[in-house]
C-alpha positions in Angstrom: -7.1 -2.7 -64.4 -5.1 -0.2 -66.2 -6.8 -0.5 -69.6 -4.2 -2.8 -71.1 -6.5 -4.8 -73.2 -6.0 -6.6 -76.5 -5.2 -4.1 -79.3 -7.7 -3.1 -81.9 -11.5 -3.1 -81.4 -11.7 -5.4 -78.4 -15.3 -4.8 -77.6 -14.5 -1.1 -78.1 -18.0 0.1 -78.9 -19.6 -2.3 -76.4 -17.3 -1.4 -73.5 -16.9 2.4 -74.0 -19.9 3.3 -71.9 -19.2 0.4 -69.4 -15.7 1.6 -68.8 -16.9 5.0 -67.9 -19.7 3.6 -65.7 -17.5 1.2 -63.8 -14.8 3.8 -63.3 -12.3 1.2 -62.3 -9.6 2.1 -64.8 -8.8 5.6 -63.6 -10.2 8.8 -65.1 -11.4 11.4 -62.6 -14.7 13.3 -62.7 -14.9 16.5 -64.6 -16.9 18.3 -61.9 -15.7 19.5 -58.5 -18.8 18.1 -56.9 -18.1 14.6 -58.2 -14.5 14.9 -57.3 -15.4 15.9 -53.7 -17.8 12.9 -53.6 -15.0 10.6 -54.8 -12.7 11.9 -52.1 -15.3 11.4 -49.4 -16.1 7.9 -50.6 -12.4 7.0 -50.6 -12.0 8.0 -47.0 -14.8 5.6 -46.0 -13.6 2.5 -48.0 -12.8 -0.2 -45.4 -9.6 -2.3 -45.3 -6.0 -1.4 -45.6 -3.9 -0.2 -48.5 -2.3 -3.0 -50.4 1.4 -3.7 -49.9 3.8 -4.6 -52.6 3.1 -8.3 -52.6 -0.7 -7.8 -52.7 -0.4 -5.2 -55.5 1.6 -7.8 -57.5 -1.0 -10.4 -56.8 -3.7 -8.1 -58.2 -1.4 -7.1 -61.1 -1.1 -10.7 -62.3 -4.6 -11.9 -61.9 -6.1 -10.4 -65.1 -3.2 -11.6 -67.2 -3.5 -15.1 -65.8 -7.2 -15.2 -66.8 -6.1 -14.4 -70.3 -3.2 -16.9 -70.4 -5.5 -19.7 -69.3 -7.7 -19.1 -72.3 -11.1 -18.7 -70.9 -13.5 -19.5 -68.1 -16.9 -21.0 -67.2 -18.8 -18.5 -65.1 -22.1 -17.7 -63.4 -23.5 -14.2 -62.9 -26.3 -12.7 -60.8 -27.8 -9.3 -61.5 -31.2 -7.5 -62.0 -33.2 -6.7 -65.2 -36.0 -4.1 -64.7 -35.8 -4.8 -60.9 -36.2 -8.5 -61.3 -33.3 -10.8 -60.2 -31.8 -13.0 -62.9 -29.0 -15.5 -63.0 -26.7 -16.5 -65.9 -24.4 -19.3 -66.7 -21.9 -19.1 -69.6 -18.5 -19.6 -71.1 -16.1 -16.9 -72.2 -13.1 -17.2 -74.5 -10.8 -14.4 -73.3 -8.2 -15.0 -76.0 -10.7 -14.6 -78.9 -13.1 -12.2 -77.3 -16.2 -14.2 -77.6 -18.6 -16.1 -75.4 -22.1 -17.5 -74.8 -24.4 -17.1 -71.8 -27.9 -18.4 -70.9 -29.9 -15.9 -68.8 -32.8 -17.0 -66.7 -35.1 -15.1 -64.3 -35.0 -16.3 -60.7 -38.8 -16.5 -61.0 -39.4 -19.0 -63.9 -42.9 -17.7 -64.3 -41.6 -14.4 -65.6 -40.1 -15.7 -68.8 -38.1 -18.6 -70.3 -34.3 -18.7 -70.4 -32.7 -16.9 -73.3 -29.3 -17.5 -74.8 -26.9 -14.8 -76.0 -23.6 -15.1 -78.0 -21.1 -12.3 -78.4 -17.9 -11.4 -80.3 -15.6 -8.5 -80.0 -17.9 -6.5 -82.2 -21.5 -7.5 -81.5 -24.0 -9.4 -79.3 -26.5 -11.9 -80.8 -29.7 -12.5 -78.9 -31.9 -15.5 -79.2 -35.1 -14.2 -80.8 -37.4 -16.8 -79.3 -36.4 -18.8 -76.1 -35.3 -22.2 -77.3 -35.2 -21.0 -80.9 -32.4 -21.3 -83.4 -32.4 -17.8 -84.8 -30.4 -14.9 -83.3 -30.7 -11.2 -83.8 -27.7 -8.9 -83.8 -28.0 -6.1 -81.2 -26.4 -2.7 -81.4 -23.9 -2.0 -78.6 -25.8 -0.4 -75.7 -24.3 -1.5 -72.4 -25.6 1.6 -70.6 -29.2 0.6 -71.1 -28.9 -3.2 -71.6 -28.0 -5.0 -68.4 -27.1 -8.2 -70.3 -24.6 -6.3 -72.4 -23.3 -4.6 -69.3 -22.7 -8.0 -67.7 -20.9 -9.3 -70.8 -18.7 -6.2 -70.9 -17.8 -6.6 -67.2 -16.8 -10.2 -67.8 -14.4 -9.1 -70.5 -12.8 -6.6 -68.1 -11.6 -9.6 -66.1 -8.7 -10.3 -68.5 -5.8 -8.5 -69.9 -2.8 -9.2 -72.2 -0.1 -7.9 -69.9 0.6 -7.6 -66.2 -0.7 -4.4 -64.8 1.6 -1.8 -63.2 1.7 -2.2 -59.5 2.1 1.5 -58.9 -1.1 2.1 -60.9 -2.9 -0.4 -58.8 -1.9 1.5 -55.6 -2.8 4.8 -57.2 -6.3 3.5 -57.9 -6.8 2.9 -54.2 -6.7 -0.9 -54.1 -7.3 -2.2 -50.5 -7.1 -5.5 -48.8 -10.3 -6.3 -47.0 -10.0 -9.8 -45.5 -9.4 -13.5 -46.2 -12.3 -15.7 -47.1 -12.8 -19.4 -47.9 -14.9 -20.5 -50.9 -15.4 -24.2 -51.6 -12.5 -25.0 -49.2 -10.0 -22.7 -50.9 -8.6 -19.6 -49.3 -8.9 -16.2 -51.1 -7.8 -12.7 -50.4 -10.6 -10.2 -50.9 -9.8 -6.8 -52.3 -11.7 -3.6 -53.1 -10.5 -1.9 -56.3 -11.0 1.6 -57.7 -11.0 5.0 -56.0 -14.5 4.5 -54.8 -14.2 0.8 -54.2 -16.1 0.1 -57.4 -15.1 -3.6 -57.7 -14.5 -6.3 -55.1 -12.3 -9.2 -56.1 -11.7 -12.7 -54.6 -8.1 -13.7 -55.6 -6.2 -16.9 -54.5 -2.6 -16.6 -53.4 -1.4 -17.9 -56.8 -3.4 -15.1 -58.5 -6.4 -17.2 -59.6 -9.5 -15.0 -59.6 -12.7 -16.6 -58.3 -15.2 -13.9 -57.9 -15.8 -10.3 -58.9 -18.6 -8.0 -57.6 -19.5 -4.5 -58.6 -22.4 -2.2 -57.6 -21.8 0.0 -60.6 -23.4 -2.3 -63.2 -27.1 -3.3 -63.3 -27.5 -2.1 -59.7 -25.3 -4.9 -58.6 -23.5 -7.6 -60.5 -21.9 -10.7 -59.0 -19.7 -12.9 -61.3 -18.1 -16.2 -60.2 -15.4 -17.8 -62.4 -16.0 -21.5 -61.9 -13.1 -22.8 -64.0 -10.1 -21.4 -65.8 -9.4 -23.3 -69.0 -9.4 -23.1 -72.8 -12.9 -22.5 -74.0 -14.3 -23.0 -77.5 -17.4 -21.0 -78.5 -19.1 -21.8 -81.8 -21.3 -19.0 -82.9 -24.7 -19.6 -84.3 -25.2 -19.3 -88.1 -26.6 -15.8 -87.6 -23.3 -14.8 -85.9 
């Protein structure tokens, strides 16, 4: 994930903090203490360093997500210590999407819908209502915006550089089966910040990170063109 995203303001404000938080696109720490911690963490990351074929598989997967247009996805994460789940659609090509977020405990609150574009997030003001409020970009303090930003990191316009992938410490962990299909499981980033489930043809199925919302698990259910019609407020 070399940072090759669509030109212009592709969620620039929304993702600026997230990119620094996830630390999956390079960029070392400015302090010797953090650098030492990163080195120590890298030594303990399991698995084996990716070979050329595996690096190419990883290099292609983000571009394939973009080429296929979009995806339907689910996500699981925490808000204020409470587990929530989300189901949505993302249009990678146009940089927009919609997601419905629900607490695992339905007694806590009703589901709420969020739309987003490359420049803003629109939150449903009242669960089930038709009006949406524009929210200022704040992925550092807003777990829902952090989730949205992470989903958008799962696509890119161009194939990544395989040398860059190896430099970022990508490692092959194991093979796994999901819904009857085989996937290769990788850890990515110098500290293993992201775990990816990728099919032999480069299709990404799952992405997990511990660096967003104290744990974020995204599953891409389908890869297909997606149309997202924004609410009137958007």
